[in-house]
C-alpha positions as CSV (number, residue, x, y, z in Angstrom):
1,X,18.7,14.6,-8.6
2,X,17.7,13.3,-12.1
3,X,15.7,10.0,-10.8
4,X,12.6,10.4,-9.2
5,X,9.9,8.1,-7.7
6,X,6.1,8.8,-6.8
7,X,5.5,7.8,-3.0
8,X,2.5,6.3,-1.6
9,X,2.0,6.5,2.2
10,X,-0.1,3.6,3.5
11,X,0.3,4.0,7.3
12,X,-3.1,5.3,8.0
13,X,-4.6,2.4,6.4
14,X,-2.2,-0.6,6.1
15,X,0.2,0.5,9.1
16,X,-3.0,0.5,11.6
17,X,-5.2,-2.3,10.2
18,X,-3.3,-5.1,12.4
19,X,-2.8,-3.3,15.5
20,X,-4.9,-4.5,18.2
21,X,-5.2,-1.0,20.0
22,X,-7.9,0.8,18.2
23,X,-6.2,4.3,17.6
24,X,-8.8,7.0,17.8
25,X,-10.3,9.1,14.5
26,X,-8.8,12.3,15.8
27,X,-5.5,10.7,16.0
28,X,-5.8,8.6,12.6
29,X,-6.6,12.4,11.1
30,X,-3.6,13.8,12.9
31,X,-1.3,10.9,11.2
32,X,-2.5,12.0,8.0
33,X,-2.3,15.7,8.0
34,X,1.5,14.9,9.6
35,X,2.3,12.9,6.4
36,X,0.9,15.5,4.2
37,X,2.9,18.0,6.0
38,X,6.1,15.9,5.4
39,X,5.3,15.6,1.8
40,X,3.5,12.7,1.0
41,X,1.0,13.6,-1.6
42,X,-0.9,10.2,-2.6
43,X,-2.3,8.4,1.2
44,X,-4.0,5.3,1.7
45,X,-6.7,7.0,4.4
46,X,-8.8,4.4,5.0
47,X,-10.2,0.7,4.0
48,X,-13.7,0.1,3.6
49,X,-14.0,-3.3,4.8
50,X,-16.1,-5.4,7.2
51,X,-15.6,-3.7,10.8
52,X,-15.8,-7.3,12.3
53,X,-13.1,-8.5,10.6
54,X,-10.7,-5.2,10.9
55,X,-12.5,-3.4,13.8
56,X,-9.5,-0.6,13.0
57,X,-10.9,0.5,9.9
58,X,-14.5,0.7,11.5
59,X,-14.6,4.6,11.3
60,X,-13.4,4.6,8.0
61,X,-16.2,7.2,7.0
62,X,-15.5,9.3,9.8
63,X,-12.0,9.6,8.8
64,X,-12.5,10.9,5.6
65,X,-15.2,13.3,7.1
66,X,-12.8,14.9,9.2
67,X,-9.8,15.0,6.9
68,X,-11.9,16.6,4.3
69,X,-10.5,17.7,0.8
70,X,-6.9,18.5,0.9
71,X,-5.4,20.5,-2.0
72,X,-2.9,18.6,-4.3
73,X,-3.3,15.3,-2.1
74,X,-4.9,12.2,-3.6
75,X,-7.1,10.5,-0.7
76,X,-7.3,6.7,-1.6
77,X,-9.8,4.4,0.0
78,X,-8.8,0.6,-0.4
79,X,-11.8,-1.6,-1.2
80,X,-12.6,-5.3,-1.8
81,X,-15.9,-5.4,-3.4
82,X,-18.6,-3.5,-4.8
83,X,-20.1,-2.9,-1.6
84,X,-16.7,-1.5,-0.2
85,X,-16.8,0.7,-3.3
86,X,-20.0,1.9,-2.7
87,X,-19.2,3.0,0.6
88,X,-16.1,4.9,-0.4
89,X,-17.7,6.6,-3.2
90,X,-20.3,8.1,-1.1
91,X,-17.5,9.7,0.9
92,X,-15.9,11.8,-2.0
93,X,-12.7,10.2,-1.9
94,X,-10.2,11.0,-5.2
95,X,-9.0,7.3,-5.9
96,X,-10.2,3.6,-4.8
97,X,-7.9,1.2,-4.5
98,X,-8.4,-2.5,-5.4
99,X,-7.0,-5.7,-4.7
100,X,-6.4,-9.0,-6.9
101,X,-5.2,-11.9,-5.7
102,X,-2.4,-14.4,-6.8
103,X,-3.5,-17.0,-4.7
104,X,-7.0,-18.9,-4.4
105,X,-6.4,-19.7,-0.9
106,X,-5.2,-16.5,0.0
107,X,-8.3,-15.0,-1.9
108,X,-10.9,-17.1,-0.1
109,X,-9.6,-16.3,3.3
110,X,-8.9,-12.5,3.0
111,X,-11.8,-11.4,0.6
112,X,-13.9,-14.7,0.0
113,X,-12.7,-14.7,-3.9
114,X,-10.8,-17.1,-6.1
115,X,-7.8,-15.2,-7.8
116,X,-9.7,-15.3,-10.8
117,X,-13.2,-13.9,-9.3
118,X,-10.7,-11.2,-7.8
119,X,-9.4,-10.2,-11.0
120,X,-13.2,-9.8,-12.4
121,X,-14.3,-7.8,-9.2
122,X,-11.1,-5.3,-9.5
123,X,-12.1,-4.8,-12.9
124,X,-15.7,-4.1,-11.8
125,X,-14.3,-1.4,-8.9
126,X,-12.2,0.3,-11.7
127,X,-15.3,0.7,-13.9
128,X,-17.4,1.9,-11.1
129,X,-14.3,4.5,-10.0
130,X,-14.3,6.0,-13.4
131,X,-18.1,6.3,-13.7
132,X,-17.9,8.3,-10.7
133,X,-15.4,10.3,-12.3
134,X,-12.2,9.4,-10.4
135,X,-9.3,7.2,-10.7
136,X,-8.7,3.8,-9.4
137,X,-5.5,1.6,-9.1
138,X,-4.9,-2.3,-8.1
139,X,-2.7,-4.2,-6.3
140,X,-2.0,-7.8,-6.9
141,X,-1.3,-9.3,-3.4
142,X,0.6,-12.1,-2.7
143,X,2.4,-11.5,-5.9
144,X,5.6,-13.4,-4.2
145,X,4.2,-16.0,-2.2
146,X,1.1,-17.2,-0.2
147,X,1.0,-17.9,3.5
148,X,-0.7,-21.0,3.0
149,X,-0.1,-22.5,-0.2
150,X,3.9,-20.9,-0.8
151,X,5.3,-20.0,-4.0
152,X,3.4,-18.0,-6.9
153,X,4.0,-18.5,-10.7
154,X,5.5,-15.5,-11.5
155,X,3.8,-16.1,-15.3
156,X,0.2,-16.1,-13.3
157,X,1.0,-12.8,-11.8
158,X,2.0,-11.3,-15.4
159,X,-1.3,-12.6,-16.8
160,X,-3.0,-11.0,-14.1
161,X,-1.3,-7.6,-14.5
162,X,-1.9,-7.7,-18.2
163,X,-5.8,-8.6,-17.9
164,X,-6.2,-5.8,-14.9
165,X,-4.3,-3.0,-16.9
166,X,-7.1,-3.7,-19.8
167,X,-9.6,-2.5,-17.1
168,X,-7.9,1.0,-17.0
169,X,-6.1,1.7,-13.8
170,X,-3.6,4.3,-13.2
171,X,-1.3,1.7,-12.1
172,X,-0.4,-1.8,-11.3
173,X,0.8,-2.8,-7.6
174,X,2.6,-5.9,-7.0
175,X,2.6,-6.7,-3.0
176,X,4.5,-8.7,-1.2
177,X,2.2,-9.4,1.2
178,X,4.0,-11.8,3.5
179,X,7.5,-10.4,3.1
180,X,9.0,-13.7,1.6
181,X,10.5,-11.9,-1.6
182,X,14.0,-11.3,-2.6
183,X,15.7,-8.7,-4.8
184,X,16.7,-11.1,-7.6
185,X,13.1,-12.2,-7.8
186,X,12.0,-8.9,-7.6
187,X,13.9,-7.4,-10.3
188,X,12.8,-10.2,-12.5
189,X,9.0,-9.9,-11.8
190,X,8.8,-5.9,-11.5
191,X,10.5,-6.2,-15.3
192,X,8.3,-8.9,-16.5
193,X,5.4,-6.6,-15.5
194,X,6.8,-3.4,-16.7
195,X,6.7,-5.0,-20.3
196,X,3.5,-6.6,-20.1
197,X,1.6,-3.3,-18.6
198,X,3.5,-0.7,-20.2
199,X,2.8,2.5,-20.3
200,X,1.3,2.1,-16.9
201,X,3.4,2.6,-14.0
202,X,4.5,-0.5,-11.8
203,X,4.0,0.1,-8.1
204,X,5.7,-1.9,-5.7
205,X,4.7,-2.6,-1.5
206,X,6.9,-4.7,0.6
207,X,6.8,-5.8,4.1
208,X,10.0,-6.4,6.2
209,X,9.0,-9.7,7.6
210,X,12.3,-11.5,6.8
211,X,14.3,-8.2,6.8
212,X,14.8,-7.8,2.7
213,X,12.3,-4.9,2.3
214,X,14.5,-1.9,2.1
215,X,16.7,-3.9,-0.2
216,X,13.7,-5.1,-2.4
217,X,12.4,-1.4,-3.1
218,X,16.1,-0.4,-4.3
219,X,15.6,-3.9,-6.5
220,X,12.3,-2.6,-7.8
221,X,13.1,1.3,-8.3
222,X,16.3,-0.3,-10.4
223,X,14.1,-2.1,-12.4
224,X,11.9,0.5,-13.2
225,X,9.2,0.5,-10.7
226,X,8.0,4.4,-10.5
227,X,6.0,4.0,-7.2
228,X,6.8,2.8,-4.2
229,X,4.7,2.4,-1.2
230,X,5.7,2.9,2.7
231,X,4.2,3.2,6.2
232,X,5.0,5.6,8.6
233,X,7.2,3.9,11.6
234,X,6.9,0.9,9.6
235,X,3.9,-0.3,11.4
236,X,1.8,-3.0,9.3
237,X,0.8,-6.3,8.5
238,X,-2.3,-8.4,7.3
239,X,-5.0,-9.7,9.8
240,X,-5.4,-12.9,7.3
241,X,-1.5,-13.4,6.8
242,X,-0.1,-15.1,9.6
243,X,3.3,-14.0,10.8
244,X,3.3,-10.9,8.2
245,X,5.1,-8.2,9.8
246,X,5.5,-4.5,9.0
247,X,5.6,-2.5,6.0
248,X,9.1,-0.8,4.9
249,X,8.9,2.2,7.1
250,X,8.7,5.6,5.0
251,X,11.4,7.0,6.6
252,X,13.6,4.3,6.1
253,X,12.7,4.2,2.3
254,X,13.3,8.0,2.1
255,X,16.8,7.9,3.6
256,X,18.1,5.0,1.0
257,X,16.6,6.4,-2.1
258,X,17.6,10.1,-1.2
259,X,21.3,9.3,-0.6
260,X,21.3,7.2,-3.7
261,X,20.2,10.2,-5.6
262,X,16.2,9.0,-6.2
263,X,14.1,12.0,-5.2
264,X,11.2,11.2,-3.6
265,X,9.8,14.7,-2.3
266,X,9.7,13.5,1.4
267,X,11.0,15.6,4.1
268,X,12.9,13.1,6.4
269,X,13.3,15.1,9.6
270,X,9.4,15.4,9.4
271,X,8.8,11.8,9.1
272,X,11.1,10.9,11.7
273,X,9.2,13.3,14.2
274,X,5.4,11.5,12.9
275,X,6.9,8.2,13.4
276,X,8.0,8.9,17.1
277,X,4.5,10.7,17.8
278,X,3.0,7.6,16.8
279,X,4.9,5.5,19.0
280,X,4.2,7.8,21.5
281,X,0.1,7.6,20.5
282,X,0.3,4.2,20.4
283,X,2.4,3.4,23.6
284,X,5.1,1.1,21.5
285,X,8.4,1.5,19.8
286,X,8.4,1.6,16.0
287,X,9.8,-1.0,13.9
288,X,11.7,1.7,11.7
289,X,15.4,2.0,11.9
290,X,15.3,5.9,11.6
291,X,13.1,6.6,14.2
292,X,15.5,4.7,16.3
293,X,18.6,6.7,15.2
294,X,16.9,10.0,14.0
295,X,17.3,12.0,11.0
296,X,21.0,12.5,10.1
């Protein structure tokens, strides 16, 4: 294959955070180790947020401690503010994931910040990571639409991306937090952001709320996105985005891209096996297509 993307497994964080059934620390660590065995080399292992608001992430420190360091694997901790960054840095994680928000209303509900404030906070988090000798990346949430105020101006997202790139993250991610994007919009925004932040890579994060997630992944890759998120089993959602369904499934993304000549570095059979294991551990069927039909 002449083309490849970098893959980020977000299941242990974004996949689990909206689930009502609390998954035990041992099972979270097992999920991460299974993802590593399936080829994932960048993994969101936890988010360092208020446990009263996101109870599923209350054991973030314990997950990192039990997992330990893994050679060749970047363990990412999602943080929304400086307090979360301090907690994550204390665990010895490899990378911080900051979040800026393109919608004022969503930012207020999700992290108590306006859009402009979230950009400033993200820049400070990036600086904290760099001062600690590690890297950071930043995601622009609600990049394609807000559950409360509707459409988001692409020009606003491009301006945010340019400002955030100046802070020195390893990449800029565009998140379709509520799954409203369609491929034409994805192609246009990924292309515009790529031009604005070059040579930084553009990463994409899609939810499959309206069934366009996989098509959006392909549109993003065709438009030059170099990094793609996925969640084993297709789990996911946001506690602050009503109706937001799961992430695109890691195994579905791997199957589509590999069959299209884009290398992912992932072992499809192991991903499918892990998705089915996770379904058993949680007592529910996974949304992913490959978990249903199996690896070809």
